[in-house]
N, C-alpha and C positions, 0 to 999 in steps of 0.2 A: 231436496234436502236443504234446509236453511241452518247455517251455523253463524250466530251473531257474535261469536267470541272474537275479541280483538287479537288475542294471542293464542297460539295452539298450546294445548296441554300436553305434558309429558308425565307418564306415570313415574312416581318416585316415592320411595318409602324411606323415611329417616325420622328419628326421634327429634321433637322440637318442643321447646319451652315457650309457653304463651304467658305473658305477665300483664296484669291489670290490677289497679288498687281494689276493685270490688271482689276479685276472685283470688288474688295472690298469684302464685306460680302454678300453672297446670301443665302437665306434659301430655303430648299426644304424638301421633304419627302422621306425616304428610301422606296424602293419597295421590295427589298430582300437583304439578308445578308448571307455571308459565312465566313469561317475562312480566306479567301483570300481577300475579298473586299465587296463592297456594290454598289448597283445601286441607284442613287439619282434622283428623279423626279423634274426637274425644267428646262424648255426649254431654259432659259437664260444661262444655264451652257454649252450648246453645243458650245459656242464660244471658249472654251478651247480645244486646240488640244491634241491628244494622246501624252503622254510623259510629260505633264505639271504636276508639283508637286503642290499640294494644301494642306491646312489644313482643317480638319473637326472636328466638335464637336457636339455631340448629345445635343439637347436642352430639356428644360422642365423636367429635372430630379430633384429628391429631393436634390441632391448635385451636384456641378459643375462637369460635365463629363470631362475626359481628352481630350486634343487636339491631334489628330492623324495626322501623315503625310501620304498622299496618293498620288497616281499618276493616271492620267486619262488613261484608257485603251481603251475606245471607247465612242462615242457620238451617240445618236439616235435623229435625228432632230425632234423637236416637243415634245420630251419626257424627255431626261436628259442624264446623263453620268454614265458609269460604272467606278468605282474606285478600284484600288488595294491598299491594305495596304502596307506601306513601313516598313521594319524592322529596326527601328532606334537603336535597341540593338546590331546589328551586326556591327556598325561603328567601334568598337574597334578591328576589324579583325576577327569577328566570323562568 
């Protein structure tokens, strides 16, 4: 059995807002989460091609969650999109 994932996935369901100028704000639910990214269930998100940068924010928290930069890795028609977290701390050359 070969698993080429860099980070193990953890099943996790929470509401998340995905924002992009082409689609506005769309809401979905996370399917699973890892240190490297998240899969978001919302079939309307599949219009975003791989490589598209979006912003995501978990909803319904006791305090406002941070807005994270992510990039579309894959889309599954009728299901949603896999997103990878972008490391915004490395912009200063790290």
